[in-house]
FIGU-791717 format. One line per 8 residues: number of its first residue (from 1); for each residue x, y, z of C-alpha. Coordinates in steps of 0.25 Angstrom, whole numbers, padded with zeros to 4 digits. Each point is the difference from the previous one (the first is absolute). Layout:
# FIGU-791717
NUM> X/Y/Z  ...
//
This chain:
# FIGU-791717
1> -0167/0004/0133  -0009/-0008/-0009  0006/-0007/-0012  -0008/0009/-0010  0005/0012/0008  0014/-0005/-0001  -0001/-0002/-0015  -0005/0015/-0001
9> 0011/0005/0009  0011/-0008/-0008  -0006/0005/-0013  0002/0015/0004  0014/-0003/0004  0003/-0007/-0013  -0005/0011/-0008  0007/0010/0008
17> 0013/-0008/-0002  -0002/0001/-0015  -0007/-0013/-0003  -0014/0004/-0005  -0002/-0014/-0006  0002/-0008/0012  -0009/0011/0008  -0011/-0003/-0010
25> 0002/-0015/0002  -0001/0001/0015  -0013/0010/-0001  -0007/-0011/-0009  0003/-0011/0011  -0005/0009/0011  -0013/0003/-0008  -0003/-0014/-0006
33> 0007/-0011/0008  -0010/-0007/0009  0004/-0011/0011  -0007/-0011/-0009  0012/-0009/-0002  0011/-0007/0010  0010/0010/-0005  -0009/0012/0001
41> -0004/-0004/0014  0014/-0001/0004  0003/0014/-0004  -0013/0006/0007  0003/-0008/0012  0015/0003/0002  0003/0002/0014  0006/0013/0005
49> 0004/0012/-0008  -0001/-0003/-0014  0004/0014/-0006  0013/0006/-0004  0004/0002/0015  -0002/-0015/0003  0000/-0013/-0008  -0002/0008/-0013
57> -0010/-0010/-0006  -0004/0008/-0012  0015/0000/-0004  0001/-0015/0002  -0012/-0002/-0009  0005/0010/-0010  0014/-0007/-0001  -0007/-0013/-0002
65> -0008/0005/-0012  0013/0006/-0006  0007/-0013/0002  -0011/-0006/-0009  0002/0010/-0010  0016/-0001/0000  -0001/-0015/-0001  -0010/0000/-0011
73> -0009/-0009/0008  -0012/0009/-0002  0001/0004/-0014  -0013/0008/0000  0005/0008/0012  0013/0002/-0006  -0007/0006/-0012  -0007/0010/0009
81> 0013/0004/0007  0010/0011/-0005  0007/0001/-0009  -0013/-0003/-0007  -0011/0010/-0001  -0009/-0001/0012  -0014/-0005/-0002  -0013/0006/0006
89> -0004/-0003/0014  -0009/-0012/-0003  0010/-0007/-0009  0011/0002/0010  -0008/-0005/0012  -0004/-0012/-0008  0014/-0004/-0003  0004/0003/0015
97> -0012/-0008/0005  0003/-0012/-0010  0015/0000/0005  -0004/-0001/0014  -0009/-0011/-0002  0009/-0008/-0010  0012/0002/0008  -0005/0000/0015
105> 0010/-0010/0005  0012/0008/-0006  -0006/0013/0006  -0002/-0007/0014  0014/-0004/0001  0005/0014/-0005  -0008/0006/0011  0008/-0007/0011
113> 0012/0009/-0001  0000/0015/0002  0005/0009/-0012  0015/-0001/-0003  0002/0012/-0010  0015/0003/0004  -0002/0013/-0006  0014/0004/-0003
121> -0003/0015/-0001  -0001/0000/0015  0015/-0002/-0001  0002/0015/-0003  -0003/0002/0015  0009/-0011/0004  0012/0005/-0008  -0002/0014/0006
129> 0000/-0006/0014  0012/-0008/-0003  0008/0012/-0005  -0005/0008/0013  0004/-0011/0009  0014/-0002/-0007  0003/0014/0002  -0004/0000/0014
137> 0007/-0012/0005  0011/-0003/-0011  -0002/-0015/0002  -0004/-0011/-0010  -0014/-0005/0001  -0007/-0013/0004  -0014/-0001/-0006  -0011/-0008/0006
145> -0014/0002/-0007  -0013/-0005/0006  -0010/-0004/-0009  0010/-0001/-0011  -0008/-0008/-0010  0009/-0002/-0012  0011/0008/0006  0000/0010/-0011
153> 0001/0012/0009  0012/-0007/0007  0008/0004/-0012  -0003/0015/0001  0015/0003/0000  0000/-0005/-0015  -0010/0010/-0004  0002/0015/-0002
161> -0008/0012/0005  0000/0012/-0010  -0003/0013/0005  0002/0010/-0011  0014/0000/-0004  0004/-0008/0013  0001/-0015/0000  0001/-0008/0012
169> 0004/-0014/-0002  0010/-0009/-0008  0005/0004/-0014  -0007/-0012/-0007  -0013/-0001/0008  -0010/-0010/-0003  -0011/0010/0001  -0001/0015/0000
177> -0011/0006/0009  -0004/0014/-0002  -0012/0003/0009  -0006/0014/0002  0010/0005/0011  -0005/0010/0010  0009/0006/0010  0016/0000/0002
185> 0008/-0010/-0007  0006/-0011/0008  0015/0000/0002  0009/-0007/-0010  0007/-0012/0005  0004/-0014/-0004  -0007/-0010/0008  0007/-0013/0002
193> -0008/-0012/0003  0007/-0011/0009  -0012/-0009/0000  -0014/-0001/-0004  -0011/-0009/0003  -0016/0000/0002  -0011/-0008/0005  -0014/-0003/-0005
201> -0011/-0010/0003  -0001/-0003/-0014  0013/0004/-0007  0001/0001/-0015  0011/-0004/-0009  0001/0009/-0012  0006/-0011/-0008  -0012/-0010/0002
209> -0011/0002/-0010  -0011/-0002/0010  0006/0010/0010  0003/0010/-0012  -0015/0000/-0003  -0003/0003/0014  0010/0012/0000  -0006/0006/-0013
217> -0015/-0003/0001  -0001/0010/0011  0005/0011/-0010  -0013/0006/-0006  -0004/-0003/-0014  0001/0015/-0005  0013/0003/0006  0010/-0008/-0009
225> 0012/0009/0004  -0001/-0006/0014  0001/-0014/-0006  0012/0004/-0008  0007/0005/0013  -0003/-0012/0008  0005/-0009/-0011  0013/0008/-0001
233> 0001/-0002/0016  -0003/-0015/-0001  0012/-0002/-0010  0010/0004/0011  0007/-0010/0009  -0011/-0004/0010  0002/0004/0015  -0003/-0011/0010
241> -0013/0000/0006  -0004/-0010/0011  -0013/-0007/0002  -0003/0005/0014  -0009/0008/0009  0006/0014/0002  0000/-0001/0015  0009/-0012/0002
249> 0008/0003/-0012  0003/0014/0005  0004/-0005/0014  0010/-0009/-0006  0005/0010/-0010  0002/0010/0011  0007/-0010/0009  0012/0001/-0009
257> 0009/0012/0002  0006/0007/-0012  0012/0008/0006  0004/0011/-0009  -0013/0000/-0008  -0014/0007/0001  -0011/-0010/0001  -0012/0005/-0008
265> -0014/-0007/0002  -0011/0005/-0009  -0013/-0003/-0006  -0008/0007/-0011  -0016/-0002/0001  0002/-0013/0007  -0003/0003/0015  -0015/0000/-0002
273> 0000/-0014/-0004  0007/-0005/0013  -0009/-0005/0011  0000/0008/0012  0009/-0010/0008  0010/0000/-0011  0000/0016/0000  0002/0000/0015
281> 0011/-0011/0000  0008/0008/-0011  -0001/0013/0008  0005/-0007/0012  0012/-0007/-0008  0004/0014/-0005  -0001/0006/0014  0009/-0011/0006
289> 0010/0001/-0012  0000/0015/0001  0003/0000/0015  0013/-0007/-0004  0004/0008/-0012  0012/0009/0000  0006/0011/-0009  0008/-0011/-0007
297> -0011/-0010/-0002  -0013/0009/0000  -0014/-0005/-0004  -0010/0007/-0009  -0015/-0003/-0002  -0006/0006/-0013  -0015/-0001/-0002  -0007/0004/-0012
305> -0015/-0002/0004  -0014/0006/-0001  -0004/0008/0012  -0013/0007/-0005  0007/0011/-0007  0003/0003/-0015  0010/-0012/-0005  0008/-0007/0010
313> 0008/0006/0012  0015/-0002/-0001  0005/-0002/0015  0013/-0003/0005  0005/-0004/0014  0015/-0001/0003  0007/-0007/0012  0008/0003/0009
321> -0010/0010/0005  -0013/-0004/-0007  -0001/0013/-0007  -0011/0002/-0010  0000/0007/-0013  -0011/0004/-0009  0007/-0002/-0014  -0013/0004/-0007
329> -0011/-0007/-0008  0000/-0009/-0012  -0011/-0003/-0011  -0004/-0014/0002  0006/-0004/-0014  0012/0010/0002  -0005/0010/-0011  0003/0011/0010
337> 0009/0002/0012  -0001/0011/0010  0013/0000/0006  0002/0008/0014  0013/-0005/0005  0012/0009/-0001
//
C-alpha cells in the first residue's frame, strides 16, 4: 500500500470512528503532500506495510501534528484545530504544510515510534473478560500486558463497566465505561489482582510531561471526551511497565510460576506492531508455559486484535488444554462490544 493510499484508508477509518476533522486532515495530506522534502520522502519511502494494519504511519504523522498543537509550538496550526472553527481546505493545508516544514525535525523524531494511544475504553472488554475468568476459575489474577505503553489498561480493575443498571467494578471507580453492549451480560464477580506488569519497547510514564504528551497526542482533536477519560486514567497509580521486547520479557515472565492464581497475558491492538520473529517467539513461550499449566495455576491468553472483520476480534486461549474461546468483537476504540461468551 502506498503512503497516499494509506492516508485515504486511515481517513475513512477516522471518519467512521467519529473524527471527521482528522479524516479531513488525512485526506488533505493524501491529496496535496508530495515527496519534495526529506520528511515527506521518508513518509513516501517507508518500507513495509504503512497502513492501519502495519506501521500506521498516517497515525504517527497525525499524532505529531497534534503534539505541535497541544504544546503551542505551531500557533497557526493550533488556531486551525478544534475547538476553533475549521478553516477552508486551502488555509488548513497551508498551516499543515508550514508546520511540516518548520518542525520537520520534531516530526521526524515523532515518527520513530508507533502510535501509543492507550485507549482506555478498550478496558470495557478487559473488565468483562476479567469477570468471566474469575467466575470460571475462582482465582486471583496475575496480569501481563504486551505493548502496554503507559500501563493505563493494566488498571482495568480500577474502572467500572456500566451496562444499564448493572455495574461491574469497584464502588469508587476512576472511570465508568458505558459502551454500546450487544449480547448477554458477563457474569458479575470481584476480580482480585495479585500482580500486574507490562512491557513496551518505548514505555511511557504518565507522570512525565513528555510521555504524557505522547499518550494524549494520539487522541483525535475533535474528540475531547477521549482526552478527559485518558487524563482521568493517567491520574491513577501507575502500573509498572518494563522497557523490553515482548518475546524475551514474556518468556521470563512466564518462567515464574504463580500457584493459586490465573496468569492472564493480553494485548489490545498491539500485536500488529510486533515483528514476525517476536510474534513467533511469544506464541512459542505461551505454548511452553501452557503445557505446564494446571487447574490451580492456569494460563490465559487474551487477544484483542484486528483480523479483517468489523472491529477487533476478542479471542481467548486457556491452559491446561489449550481450549479456544470466541468472546466476541470490540470496536477499536471501545465504543461498542459484541459479547458472545456465556
